[in-house]
C-alpha positions as CSV (number, residue, x, y, z in Angstrom):
1,M,6.9,33.9,-15.8
2,R,4.7,32.0,-18.2
3,L,6.8,28.2,-17.1
4,T,6.1,29.3,-13.3
5,K,2.0,29.6,-14.2
6,R,2.2,26.7,-15.8
7,V,3.8,24.4,-13.2
8,F,1.6,26.0,-10.9
9,L,-1.6,25.4,-12.6
10,A,-0.2,21.5,-13.2
11,F,0.1,21.2,-9.3
12,L,-3.7,22.7,-9.0
13,V,-4.7,20.1,-11.5
14,I,-2.9,17.0,-10.7
15,Y,-2.6,17.5,-6.7
16,F,-4.6,19.9,-5.2
17,V,-7.9,19.6,-7.1
18,P,-8.4,15.5,-6.3
19,V,-6.9,15.9,-2.8
20,T,-9.6,18.7,-1.9
21,A,-12.3,16.9,-3.6
22,N,-11.6,14.1,-2.2
23,A,-11.2,15.3,1.5
24,L,-14.6,17.5,1.2
25,W,-16.2,14.1,0.4
26,W,-14.5,12.0,3.1
27,A,-15.4,14.8,5.7
28,V,-19.5,14.6,4.8
29,K,-19.1,10.9,4.6
30,D,-20.4,8.5,7.8
31,R,-17.5,7.4,9.6
32,P,-17.0,5.9,13.3
33,A,-16.2,8.5,15.6
34,N,-12.8,6.4,17.0
35,Y,-11.6,3.0,16.9
36,K,-13.9,1.5,20.0
37,T,-16.9,2.1,17.6
38,A,-15.3,1.0,14.5
39,N,-16.4,-2.1,12.7
40,W,-13.4,-4.7,12.3
41,E,-15.1,-7.7,11.6
42,A,-14.3,-10.1,8.8
43,T,-16.2,-8.9,5.6
44,G,-16.3,-12.7,3.8
45,I,-14.6,-11.3,0.6
46,L,-11.9,-14.0,0.6
47,P,-13.1,-17.4,-0.6
48,A,-12.9,-19.6,2.4
49,P,-9.6,-21.4,2.9
50,R,-9.3,-24.9,1.2
51,N,-7.2,-27.8,2.1
52,G,-4.0,-28.6,-0.7
53,E,-4.5,-24.9,-2.0
54,A,-2.2,-21.9,-2.0
55,A,-3.1,-18.2,-2.2
56,L,-1.6,-14.8,-1.5
57,Y,-3.4,-11.3,-1.5
58,V,-2.1,-8.0,-1.3
59,M,-5.0,-6.3,0.5
60,A,-6.0,-2.6,1.4
61,A,-8.3,-0.6,2.9
62,R,-9.2,3.4,3.7
63,T,-7.5,4.0,6.9
64,G,-9.3,5.7,10.1
65,G,-10.0,9.4,10.8
66,M,-9.6,12.3,8.0
67,K,-6.1,10.1,6.9
68,G,-8.6,8.0,5.0
69,A,-9.2,10.7,2.5
70,I,-5.5,10.3,1.0
71,S,-4.4,7.0,2.2
72,V,-5.2,3.4,2.7
73,H,-3.8,0.7,5.0
74,S,-2.4,-2.4,3.4
75,W,-1.4,-5.6,4.5
76,L,-0.5,-9.4,3.4
77,V,-2.7,-12.4,3.7
78,F,-1.7,-15.9,2.3
79,K,-2.0,-19.7,2.8
80,K,0.3,-22.6,2.3
81,P,-0.9,-25.7,1.1
82,D,-0.6,-27.5,4.1
83,E,-2.3,-25.0,6.1
84,A,-5.9,-25.0,7.2
85,D,-6.1,-21.0,7.8
86,Y,-4.9,-17.9,6.1
87,Q,-1.9,-15.9,8.0
88,R,-2.2,-12.3,7.9
89,Y,1.0,-9.9,8.3
90,E,0.8,-6.3,8.6
91,V,2.3,-3.6,10.6
92,V,0.5,-1.0,13.2
93,G,1.2,2.4,14.7
94,W,0.8,1.0,18.4
95,G,2.6,-1.4,20.6
96,T,4.8,-3.6,18.4
97,A,4.4,-2.7,15.0
98,L,4.7,-6.0,13.0
99,R,1.7,-8.0,13.8
100,H,0.4,-11.7,13.0
101,N,-2.9,-12.4,12.4
102,A,-4.3,-9.6,14.8
103,L,-7.7,-9.6,12.5
104,A,-9.7,-11.5,10.4
105,P,-7.8,-11.8,7.0
106,D,-10.5,-9.6,4.9
107,A,-11.5,-7.6,8.2
108,Y,-13.0,-4.2,8.0
109,W,-10.3,-1.4,8.7
110,Y,-11.8,1.3,10.9
111,S,-15.2,0.0,9.1
112,N,-13.7,0.4,5.7
113,Q,-14.2,-2.3,3.2
114,P,-11.0,-4.2,1.8
115,Y,-10.1,-4.6,-1.6
116,I,-7.7,-7.1,-3.2
117,V,-4.6,-5.4,-5.0
118,R,-3.3,-8.6,-6.3
119,E,-3.6,-12.6,-5.6
120,L,-1.5,-15.4,-6.5
121,H,-2.6,-19.0,-6.3
122,D,-1.5,-22.4,-7.1
123,E,2.4,-22.9,-7.9
124,A,2.8,-19.1,-8.3
125,A,1.5,-18.5,-4.6
126,V,3.8,-21.6,-3.3
127,N,6.8,-19.9,-5.0
128,A,6.1,-16.5,-3.7
129,I,5.1,-17.2,-0.2
130,A,8.2,-18.9,0.1
131,K,10.1,-15.5,-0.3
132,V,7.7,-13.3,1.8
133,E,8.4,-15.5,4.6
134,Q,12.0,-14.5,4.4
135,A,11.4,-10.8,3.3
136,I,8.7,-10.5,6.2
137,A,11.8,-11.8,8.6
138,A,14.3,-9.6,7.6
139,Y,12.0,-6.7,7.5
140,P,13.9,-4.1,10.1
141,H,11.2,-1.9,11.3
142,G,8.8,-4.3,13.1
143,K,9.8,-3.8,16.9
144,A,7.9,-0.9,19.3
145,G,8.4,2.6,18.2
146,D,9.7,1.6,15.0
147,Y,6.5,3.1,13.3
148,T,6.3,6.8,12.1
149,I,3.1,7.5,10.4
150,F,4.4,10.1,7.7
151,P,6.9,9.7,5.7
152,G,7.1,6.3,7.2
153,P,8.1,3.4,7.9
154,N,4.4,2.8,8.4
155,S,2.4,-0.3,7.3
156,N,2.4,0.7,3.4
157,T,6.4,1.0,3.9
158,F,6.1,-2.6,5.0
159,V,3.9,-4.2,2.3
160,A,6.0,-1.9,-0.3
161,A,9.2,-2.9,1.0
162,I,7.8,-6.9,1.0
163,L,6.5,-6.3,-2.7
164,R,10.0,-5.1,-3.8
165,A,11.9,-8.2,-2.4
166,V,9.3,-10.6,-4.1
167,P,8.9,-9.0,-7.5
168,E,7.2,-12.4,-8.3
169,I,4.2,-10.8,-6.9
170,G,4.2,-8.5,-9.3
171,V,2.5,-5.0,-8.1
172,V,3.0,-1.7,-6.6
173,L,1.0,-0.6,-4.0
174,P,-1.9,1.9,-5.2
175,P,-0.8,5.7,-5.2
176,T,-3.2,5.9,-1.9
177,A,-0.7,4.0,0.2
178,V,1.1,6.9,1.9
179,G,4.6,5.9,3.0
180,R,4.7,3.1,0.4
181,D,8.1,5.3,-0.9
182,Y,9.8,5.5,2.2
183,I,13.1,3.5,1.5
184,G,15.1,5.0,4.0
185,R,16.4,8.1,5.8
186,G,17.9,10.8,3.6
187,F,18.4,10.7,-0.4
188,V,18.3,7.4,-1.3
189,A,18.2,6.0,-4.9
190,D,17.4,2.3,-5.6
191,Y,17.3,0.1,-8.8
192,N,15.4,-2.9,-9.3
193,K,16.6,-5.1,-12.0
194,D,14.1,-7.6,-11.6
195,T,11.5,-5.0,-11.9
196,G,13.4,-2.2,-14.2
197,D,12.3,0.1,-12.0
198,F,14.4,3.0,-10.8
199,R,13.5,4.9,-7.4
200,L,14.4,8.0,-6.0
201,S,13.7,9.1,-2.6
202,I,14.1,11.9,-0.1
203,N,13.5,10.9,2.9
204,G,10.1,9.6,2.0
205,F,9.0,13.2,1.7
206,G,9.1,13.3,-2.1
207,G,10.8,11.7,-5.0
208,L,10.1,9.7,-8.1
209,A,9.9,6.4,-9.7
210,I,10.3,4.9,-13.1
211,G,10.3,1.6,-14.9
212,R,8.1,-1.5,-16.4
213,Q,6.6,-1.9,-13.2
214,S,5.8,1.8,-11.6
215,G,5.2,3.4,-14.7
216,I,6.0,7.0,-13.9
217,E,5.4,8.1,-10.6
218,L,5.4,11.7,-9.2
219,N,5.8,11.8,-4.7
220,L,5.3,15.4,-3.1
221,S,4.6,14.8,0.5
222,G,3.6,11.1,0.1
223,L,1.0,12.2,-2.6
224,V,1.6,10.1,-5.7
225,A,0.5,11.3,-9.4
226,G,1.4,8.9,-12.8
227,I,0.9,6.5,-15.2
228,D,1.1,3.0,-15.8
229,F,2.3,1.6,-19.2
230,W,1.0,-1.8,-18.9
231,P,-2.1,-2.3,-18.3
232,P,-2.6,1.8,-19.2
233,G,-3.6,3.6,-16.2
234,L,-3.8,7.3,-14.4
235,K,-2.6,7.5,-11.1
236,I,-4.3,10.3,-8.9
237,P,-3.6,11.5,-5.7
238,A,-6.1,11.0,-3.1
239,I,-8.3,8.8,-5.4
240,G,-6.3,5.9,-6.7
241,R,-5.4,4.2,-9.8
242,I,-8.0,4.6,-12.9
243,G,-7.7,2.0,-15.8
244,F,-7.4,-1.5,-17.0
């Protein structure tokens, strides 16, 4: 009985409290009523593309409606040295799932300000972009009807799949990227020798991950809690990563 109480208390502290607190804050926050009234314009947080330079960005922004209380939408932006403009790739929940340049590279998402999860430049970006393009072409859930808001495959499933396929990018999506841990139907175990990460998923509804890149993570109904080894940090459901 004492163990049961401790487990219940841990659940309250780690999951229920931050999720509830963030949901209450989000509920009173000024938000657009629907997608038609939302701001989808460029924010200007990305530098203007320059000829001869290569860059790759992993982007994220809180999603629309009450979903934004617990989850972000993520996408990829990159530019090759011989290109004049950025290329934006993402998965959405309407029409053809996989989209190319549907919005400005750093556009608001449902009026929510995006942020940069990870960026690469110059030779590191050139090397990663070639593999990213291959991974995008091989992504199996990009057609109309492939999108499932939860547990996935959704927008975060797509970006997470690319990041696993191109470990040189050197990042995992934030814990608020609900759907990132969907790696297939049923009980799936995966080991990535490049990142040293072992991942276990039960249809995306739950699972765990442990390794150099992921740290230690526990996924319950898409809500991720955990710690990062280096740089050290805490992963808090609905709130995100806090640390260095």
